ZANU-129857 format. One line per 10 residues: number of its first residue (from 1); for each residue x, y negated, z of C-alpha. Coordinates in steps of 0.5 Angstrom, whole numbers, plus 500, padded with zeros to 3 digits. Each point is the difference from the previous one (the first is absolute). Example, Ala and Ser with C-alpha at 12.3 -4.5 7.8 and 13.67 -1.06 7.14 Angstrom:
<atoms>
1 = 525,509,516 | 502,493,498
</atoms>
This chain:
<atoms>
1 = 210,742,075 | 495,505,495 | 506,500,495 | 505,502,505 | 495,506,503 | 499,503,493 | 507,500,498 | 502,504,507 | 494,505,500 | 504,502,493
11 = 505,502,503 | 497,506,504 | 494,502,496 | 504,502,494 | 502,506,505 | 493,503,502 | 496,501,494 | 500,507,500 | 501,504,493 | 493,505,501
21 = 494,502,504 | 502,507,498 | 506,499,504 | 497,496,506 | 497,507,501 | 505,504,500 | 504,494,505 | 495,504,504 | 502,507,500 | 508,499,498
31 = 504,501,506 | 503,494,504 | 502,501,506 | 505,506,499 | 507,500,505 | 505,499,496 | 507,504,500 | 504,493,503 | 497,493,499 | 503,495,494
41 = 503,494,501 | 497,495,496 | 504,494,502 | 497,493,502 | 496,497,495 | 503,494,498 | 498,494,505 | 499,493,500 | 501,495,505 | 495,493,500
51 = 503,494,502 | 494,496,503 | 499,501,507 | 493,497,502 | 501,499,507 | 500,493,502 | 503,496,507 | 498,493,500 | 505,499,506 | 500,494,505
61 = 494,498,496 | 497,507,502 | 498,497,507 | 496,494,497 | 497,505,496 | 497,504,504 | 498,495,505 | 495,498,494 | 498,507,500 | 499,500,508
71 = 496,493,498 | 496,503,495 | 498,507,504 | 497,495,504 | 496,497,496 | 497,506,496 | 501,506,505 | 496,504,496 | 502,506,497 | 500,501,492
81 = 494,500,497 | 500,506,496 | 494,503,500 | 497,494,500 | 503,497,493 | 499,508,498 | 492,499,501 | 500,493,497 | 503,502,493 | 497,506,499
91 = 494,498,503 | 500,493,495 | 505,504,494 | 494,497,495 | 501,493,503 | 495,496,504 | 494,498,496 | 494,495,502 | 498,501,506 | 504,505,502
101 = 504,496,506 | 494,500,504 | 499,507,501 | 501,503,506 | 506,505,499 | 504,493,497 | 498,496,505 | 503,506,505 | 506,500,495 | 500,492,501
111 = 499,500,507 | 506,504,501 | 505,496,495 | 498,495,505 | 502,504,506 | 507,502,497 | 502,493,498 | 497,497,506 | 507,497,503 | 502,497,493
121 = 493,497,499 | 500,497,507 | 507,497,499 | 499,498,493 | 493,496,503 | 505,497,505 | 505,498,494 | 494,496,496 | 498,496,507 | 507,498,500
131 = 500,499,493 | 494,496,499 | 500,496,507 | 508,499,501 | 499,493,494 | 494,498,503 | 501,500,506 | 508,497,499 | 495,494,496 | 496,500,506
141 = 507,499,503 | 502,494,496 | 493,497,501 | 500,500,507 | 507,498,502 | 499,494,494 | 494,498,505 | 505,499,506 | 497,508,502 | 503,506,502
151 = 507,497,502 | 499,495,494 | 501,495,505 | 506,497,501 | 499,499,507 | 503,505,505 | 498,501,508 | 504,501,505 | 500,506,504 | 503,503,507
161 = 502,507,495 | 501,496,494 | 508,503,500 | 498,508,501 | 494,498,495 | 506,498,495 | 504,506,502 | 495,505,499 | 498,497,493 | 507,500,498
171 = 502,508,502 | 493,502,497 | 502,496,493 | 508,503,501 | 497,507,501 | 494,499,495 | 505,498,495 | 505,505,501 | 494,506,499 | 500,496,494
181 = 506,500,498 | 500,508,501 | 494,500,496 | 502,497,494 | 507,504,500 | 497,506,500 | 496,497,494 | 505,498,497 | 504,507,501 | 494,504,497
191 = 500,495,494 | 508,502,499 | 498,507,501 | 496,500,494 | 505,497,496 | 505,505,502 | 496,505,499 | 498,499,493 | 507,501,498 | 500,506,504
201 = 494,502,495 | 504,501,494 | 505,505,503 | 494,505,503 | 497,498,491 | 507,501,498 | 502,507,504 | 492,502,499 | 501,500,493 | 507,503,500
211 = 497,506,504 | 494,501,494 | 505,500,495 | 504,505,504 | 494,505,500 | 500,499,494 | 507,502,497 | 501,505,506 | 493,504,499 | 501,503,492
221 = 507,502,504 | 496,503,505 | 497,505,495 | 504,501,496 | 504,504,506 | 494,504,501 | 499,502,494 | 508,502,500 | 499,503,507 | 496,505,497
231 = 507,503,497 | 502,502,507 | 493,504,501 | 502,503,493 | 507,501,500 | 498,505,507 | 495,503,496 | 504,502,495 | 506,501,505 | 495,506,504
241 = 498,502,492 | 507,502,498 | 502,503,507 | 493,504,500 | 504,507,500 | 503,498,507 | 494,496,503 | 494,505,497 | 504,506,499 | 504,498,507
251 = 493,499,504 | 497,507,496 | 507,503,502 | 499,498,507 | 493,502,502 | 502,508,496 | 506,500,504 | 496,502,507 | 499,506,496 | 505,502,495
261 = 507,498,504 | 498,504,505 | 498,507,496 | 507,499,496 | 504,498,506 | 497,507,504 | 502,504,493 | 507,496,499 | 501,502,508 | 498,507,499
271 = 507,501,495 | 504,498,506 | 496,506,504 | 502,505,493 | 508,497,502 | 499,501,507 | 497,507,500 | 506,503,495 | 505,497,505 | 497,503,505
281 = 500,505,496 | 507,501,498 | 501,498,507 | 497,507,503 | 503,504,495 | 506,497,502 | 500,500,506 | 497,507,500 | 506,502,497 | 505,497,505
291 = 496,503,506 | 501,507,497 | 507,500,498 | 502,497,507 | 496,505,504 | 504,506,497 | 506,496,501 | 498,499,508 | 497,507,501 | 507,503,498
301 = 504,494,504 | 496,502,506 | 500,507,501 | 507,499,498 | 500,496,506 | 496,504,504 | 504,507,499 | 507,496,502 | 497,497,507 | 497,506,501
311 = 507,503,500 | 503,496,504 | 495,502,505 | 501,506,501 | 508,499,500 | 502,503,507 | 500,492,503 | 493,501,500 | 500,506,505 | 504,496,506
321 = 494,498,506 | 501,492,500 | 499,501,492 | 495,504,500 | 493,497,501 | 502,495,495 | 502,504,494 | 493,503,501 | 497,494,500 | 503,498,493
331 = 499,507,497 | 493,499,502 | 499,495,494 | 504,503,495 | 493,501,497 | 499,492,499 | 505,500,495 | 495,501,494 | 496,497,495 | 493,498,502
341 = 497,497,492 | 500,504,494 | 499,497,494 | 501,506,496 | 493,501,500 | 498,493,498 | 496,500,493 | 503,496,494 | 497,494,497 | 503,501,494
351 = 494,500,496 | 496,494,502 | 506,497,499 | 501,502,493 | 492,498,499 | 503,493,503 | 505,499,495 | 495,502,494 | 495,494,503 | 506,495,500
361 = 501,502,494 | 494,494,498 | 502,493,502 | 495,499,503 | 503,493,503 | 501,498,491 | 493,501,500 | 497,496,507 | 504,495,496 | 496,501,493
371 = 494,499,506 | 503,492,502 | 502,497,494 | 493,503,497 | 496,496,506 | 505,495,499 | 499,498,493 | 494,498,503 | 501,492,497 | 503,502,493
381 = 494,503,499 | 494,495,503 | 505,495,495 | 499,505,494 | 493,500,501 | 499,493,501 | 504,497,496 | 494,498,494 | 496,497,506 | 506,496,503
391 = 501,497,493 | 492,498,499 | 501,497,507 | 506,495,497 | 495,498,494 | 495,498,504 | 504,496,504 | 503,497,495 | 494,498,498 | 498,498,506
401 = 506,496,501 | 498,497,494 | 492,499,501 | 502,496,506 | 506,495,496 | 495,499,495 | 495,498,504 | 502,495,504 | 502,498,492 | 493,499,499
411 = 499,494,503 | 503,493,498 | 503,499,507 | 506,496,497 | 497,496,497 | 494,498,505 | 506,499,506 | 504,496,494 | 493,495,500 | 500,500,507
421 = 507,498,501 | 499,495,495 | 493,497,503 | 504,500,507 | 506,495,497 | 495,496,496 | 495,498,507 | 507,499,503 | 501,496,496 | 493,496,499
431 = 500,500,508 | 507,497,500 | 498,495,495 | 495,498,505 | 506,499,505 | 501,492,499 | 492,499,500 | 500,503,507 | 506,497,502 | 496,493,498
441 = 493,502,504 | 503,502,506 | 505,494,500 | 493,495,499 | 497,504,506 | 506,500,504 | 500,493,499 | 493,499,502 | 501,504,506 | 506,496,501
451 = 495,493,500 | 495,504,504 | 505,501,506 | 503,493,499 | 493,497,502 | 501,503,506 | 507,499,501 | 498,492,499 | 495,500,505 | 505,504,505
461 = 506,495,498 | 496,494,502 | 498,503,506 | 507,501,502 | 502,493,497 | 495,497,504 | 502,505,507 | 507,498,498 | 499,492,499 | 495,499,506
471 = 504,505,506 | 506,495,497 | 497,493,499 | 495,502,507 | 502,494,505 | 496,502,508 | 501,492,502 | 497,498,493 | 492,499,500 | 496,503,494
481 = 501,493,497 | 507,498,500 | 502,508,498 | 506,500,496 | 499,501,492 | 504,507,500 | 494,501,505 | 495,498,496 | 503,503,494 | 499,506,504
491 = 493,499,500 | 498,499,494 | 504,506,496 | 496,504,505 | 494,497,497 | 502,500,493 | 501,509,502 | 493,499,502 | 497,497,494 | 505,505,496
501 = 497,506,504 | 493,497,498 | 502,499,492 | 503,509,500 | 496,503,505 | 495,501,496 | 503,501,494 | 506,506,503 | 493,503,504 | 497,502,492
511 = 506,503,498 | 500,504,507 | 493,501,499 | 501,503,493 | 506,504,500 | 498,503,506 | 494,502,497 | 504,503,495 | 506,503,503 | 496,503,506
521 = 495,503,496 | 506,503,496 | 503,503,506 | 494,502,502 | 497,504,494 | 506,501,497 | 506,500,503 | 499,505,505 | 496,504,497 | 505,501,495
531 = 505,501,506 | 496,505,503 | 498,503,493 | 492,499,502 | 500,496,494 | 501,508,495 | 494,502,504 | 495,495,498 | 503,501,494 | 499,507,499
541 = 494,501,503 | 496,505,496 | 495,497,496 | 503,492,502 | 501,498,492 | 494,504,497 | 494,505,502 | 502,505,496 | 507,499,500 | 503,504,508
551 = 507,497,498 | 504,494,497 | 507,501,498 | 499,508,498 | 493,497,495 | 505,494,497 | 506,505,499 | 496,507,497 | 493,498,499 | 499,504,506
561 = 497,497,506 | 499,506,504 | 507,502,500 | 502,499,508 | 505,496,498 | 501,492,504 | 503,495,500 | 502,501,508 | 503,506,498 | 503,499,494
571 = 504,494,504 | 502,504,506 | 503,505,495 | 504,495,495 | 502,497,507 | 503,507,502 | 503,499,494 | 497,507,497 | 500,501,493 | 494,496,496
581 = 498,508,498 | 498,501,507 | 497,492,502 | 495,501,494 | 498,507,501 | 502,501,492 | 500,507,502 | 491,500,500 | 500,497,492 | 507,503,498
591 = 503,505,504 | 507,502,497 | 501,506,505 | 495,504,496 | 503,499,493 | 507,501,503 | 497,507,503 | 496,502,493 | 507,498,497 | 506,503,503
601 = 496,506,502 | 495,501,496 | 495,507,498 | 504,502,494 | 507,500,505 | 495,503,505 | 498,506,495 | 508,501,499 | 501,501,507 | 495,504,502
611 = 501,505,495 | 506,502,502 | 502,507,501 | 505,505,502 | 501,506,499 | 505,505,503 | 498,507,499 | 506,501,496 | 503,500,506 | 504,507,503
621 = 502,500,507 | 503,507,501 | 501,505,493 | 498,508,501 | 506,503,501 | 501,495,506 | 494,502,502 | 502,508,498 | 506,498,504 | 497,498,507
631 = 495,507,498 | 507,504,499 | 503,497,506 | 495,502,505 | 501,506,498 | 507,502,500 | 499,505,506 | 503,494,505 | 494,503,504 | 501,508,500
641 = 508,499,503 | 500,503,508 | 501,495,504 | 498,502,506 | 505,506,499 | 505,494,498 | 499,497,507 | 500,506,504 | 507,501,498 | 503,493,501
651 = 497,498,507 | 504,507,501 | 507,499,503 | 506,502,496 | 503,504,506 | 496,503,505 | 504,496,505 | 504,493,499 | 507,502,498 | 503,495,504
661 = 496,500,506 | 502,507,500 | 507,499,499 | 501,495,506 | 496,504,505 | 505,506,497 | 506,495,501 | 497,498,507 | 500,508,502 | 507,501,498
671 = 502,493,504 | 498,504,506 | 505,506,499 | 507,500,502 | 505,498,496 | 502,505,494 | 499,504,494 | 492,501,501 | 499,492,502 | 503,498,493
681 = 498,506,496 | 492,497,502 | 503,493,499 | 502,502,494 | 493,503,497 | 496,493,503 | 505,497,495 | 498,505,494 | 492,500,502 | 501,492,500
691 = 503,500,493 | 495,505,496 | 494,494,503 | 504,495,497 | 503,503,493 | 493,505,499 | 494,497,505 | 501,492,499 | 499,500,492 | 494,506,501
701 = 497,495,505 | 500,495,495 | 498,504,495 | 494,502,504 | 498,493,501 | 500,498,492 | 496,506,500 | 495,498,506 | 499,493,496 | 499,503,493
711 = 495,505,503 | 496,495,503 | 500,495,494 | 498,505,495 | 495,504,505 | 497,492,501 | 500,499,492 | 497,507,499 | 494,498,504 | 498,493,498
721 = 502,501,493 | 493,503,497 | 497,494,503 | 504,495,498 | 500,503,493 | 493,500,499 | 500,493,503 | 505,498,496 | 495,503,494 | 494,497,502
731 = 503,493,502 | 502,500,492 | 494,502,497 | 496,495,504 | 504,494,498 | 500,503,493 | 493,500,500 | 499,494,503 | 504,496,494 | 497,505,495
741 = 492,499,503 | 500,495,505 | 505,494,498 | 495,496,497 | 499,498,505 | 506,498,503 | 501,497,493 | 493,496,501 | 502,497,506 | 507,498,500
751 = 497,496,492 | 496,496,504 | 504,498,504 | 505,499,495 | 495,496,496 | 499,496,507 | 507,498,500 | 499,497,493 | 493,496,502 | 504,498,506
761 = 505,496,495 | 494,497,496 | 497,499,507 | 504,497,504 | 501,495,493 | 492,499,500 | 501,497,508 | 506,497,498 | 497,496,495 | 494,499,504
771 = 503,497,505 | 505,495,497 | 494,497,496 | 496,499,507 | 507,497,503 | 505,498,496 | 499,500,493 | 497,493,498 | 500,497,507 | 495,495,501
781 = 503,495,505 | 500,494,497 | 492,501,498 | 500,499,508 | 506,496,500 | 495,495,496 | 494,500,504 | 505,499,507 | 504,493,495 | 493,497,499
791 = 498,501,507 | 506,497,502 | 500,494,495 | 493,499,501 | 499,501,508 | 507,499,503 | 504,495,495 | 493,496,499 | 494,500,504 | 504,502,507
801 = 504,493,499 | 493,497,498 | 497,502,506 | 506,497,504 | 500,494,495 | 493,499,503 | 501,502,507 | 506,494,501 | 495,495,496 | 494,501,504
811 = 504,500,507 | 502,493,497 | 493,498,498 | 498,502,509 | 506,497,502 | 497,494,497 | 494,498,504 | 505,499,507 | 506,497,495 | 494,495,498
821 = 498,499,507 | 506,499,503 | 503,496,496 | 494,495,501 | 500,501,508 | 508,498,499 | 500,494,495 | 496,497,506 | 507,499,504 | 505,500,494
831 = 496,494,496 | 500,493,502 | 493,497,502 | 496,494,499 | 497,499,507 | 502,504,507 | 497,500,507 | 501,494,504 | 499,501,509 | 498,494,504
841 = 499,500,508 | 494,495,499 | 493,503,499 | 498,493,496 | 505,501,494 | 499,506,494 | 504,506,500 | 502,499,493 | 503,494,496 | 502,499,494
851 = 507,498,498 | 504,499,494 | 503,506,498 | 508,499,500 | 499,496,507 | 498,504,506 | 495,498,505 | 503,496,506 | 502,504,506 | 495,499,506
861 = 504,498,506 | 498,507,505 | 502,504,493
</atoms>
């Protein structure tokens, strides 16, 4: 077993050696908790399914086991004496010498032990007394009967309740014999259960050995898998390094974007403002020319129409009294047919337009796009400037991978595992070589137990045969001296059972006492503490084995008893199928995680990452030509235009009166006149006025609307233009200053984040390796299965069966006493007597006479 432990430990110990003290010191300072950009998928460690199911369900015989446990609890209800055992062992670690047993403390311990074993002691004493006195009582009983005492006299006194007594004795003996049959059945079942379970033991041995082989075979595969998964973290790091321009440069770009992009966007919007201003100025020029030309034509048309209408009103027809008033009214409105707005006096905008055209000759949009391109070129600049560092980091990653693989090859794991597997195979062969001897010994044991059962069966058989012969041969009319042969045979068989009971009972009780003392104490002191794991508490008691050695297990394995490792904790970890690395707390002596952290992210790699520096001073957002262009735009003279003069004229109507309304009113007044030439003439003038409005006024109104929009837009632009240009230039200067002077802070911040992401991959790998070592690699379930299998074989298979054996046999021994009594009593009613009672009416006659055995006494007349 010691060999198994050592070979099993080699599988994991080789993973815990750290490369140097310097690396251990660096571990504390190296970043390990950085959040990675994305979780890595390391897959699943190759797992092994162990065959052994260390669980035992006894089946129907389990009821008997529970009865025995209940009986032992009645015999020994005291809790497990953990403190007593620990104290006795520690006090007498050097052994008891001389008169040490007379010391008061040892006397107290002895009394405590006697108190704990009181139930066993009492029953053992009673059993020993049974063994000693039963042969003596049997001998005395035989001698007494030979002297015709103790029921040995072949004479039966006649009693009136004889039939009742015979029935009582017979019923009691039947019940006793039935219970004897139950007891011997329990005994035989326990005996047979041992034989059956010994065959099951082979299955447990085979599955446990196969599990240990699986443990040995899968452990190197699992270790190789852990080593191979370093490539997963390495590939992700390489991928990020290959994309450092996009990742690091992109993050730097995003941080600067908040200042740079708005400035460039505002500069780009100024190009749109230039084009809008140009379009507005051109619109003003076009609209103004249209209005000036239209004003002249409209003025001529209105003068002509006003003269023609005046001539019509001066006609003779207007002198009649009925129409005079109407003509006078119309004549009074002729002055309204005139122009309202005068566009000829408005200032020209040719100079600002010429200045703006000169400004637009410079392509500001293209200059701004160059700024965008320069800023968006940040990832390429980062990639170019970090090319050397990335190359060196890749070399270190390859080196670290080689160190890890080389470290795992430093130890002879495969030869050790091969030897371990050979050892298991040889051990299995050696164990199997003992199977025939075990079967032979078990056969002898089985025969011996069957012989013991046959002793009880013999007594029980004589009882049943005696009852059968006696009951069948019994004749109520026969006298004691005339009983038949069958009845007499029944009585003799009952006496034979009595004889065999005396012969066998003390032997059986000796077997019961021996197995009771051994099996009962093993159950209470070993099996029960092992089932509830209290026995581990005793073994794991500090300084239990040696006053200078705190814990047993680490002292045996690592020669360091101060490690907080106990057999109980190891069993619990193995029972939960944790890794041997966790169960043995190997990190206290062989911390693989430290080695891994110091290897995958060492000082050299940290120095390289910390030397990452990105210089963006060569980045130009807006050339000087673009800045000058913006200043020229602000100085084009747009703000010097007399916008109020334009708005004043635009807000006036084209004519003094709305020509359509005037024409409608003229036509309405013409309708009030009588039909004639005057009415037709007035309606003709109304139609002419409408035509003038349609052909000349409407186009001018449209041109005025366009002029109004352009003027208002120019006015707004001119009012905001200086501030906008100033803000754009200031924003550009701030962004360029940030890039030139303060970008190092942003670069440092984003570089730290990038490094944390890279380290995060290594951290994920080391955390995963640690978790895998603790939970999935070299899962030590076979170790707890061995302990559980030993408990099942020793306690459930053997001890429970042995205890059930003495429990049934002990009951049979106790039942032999009433069997002896009832058999002796009942044999008196079945055996043929030599004499019997004879009753006479004459007082002078004797009440008993002797007759030959084969003859019956004469009947008296009064019988």
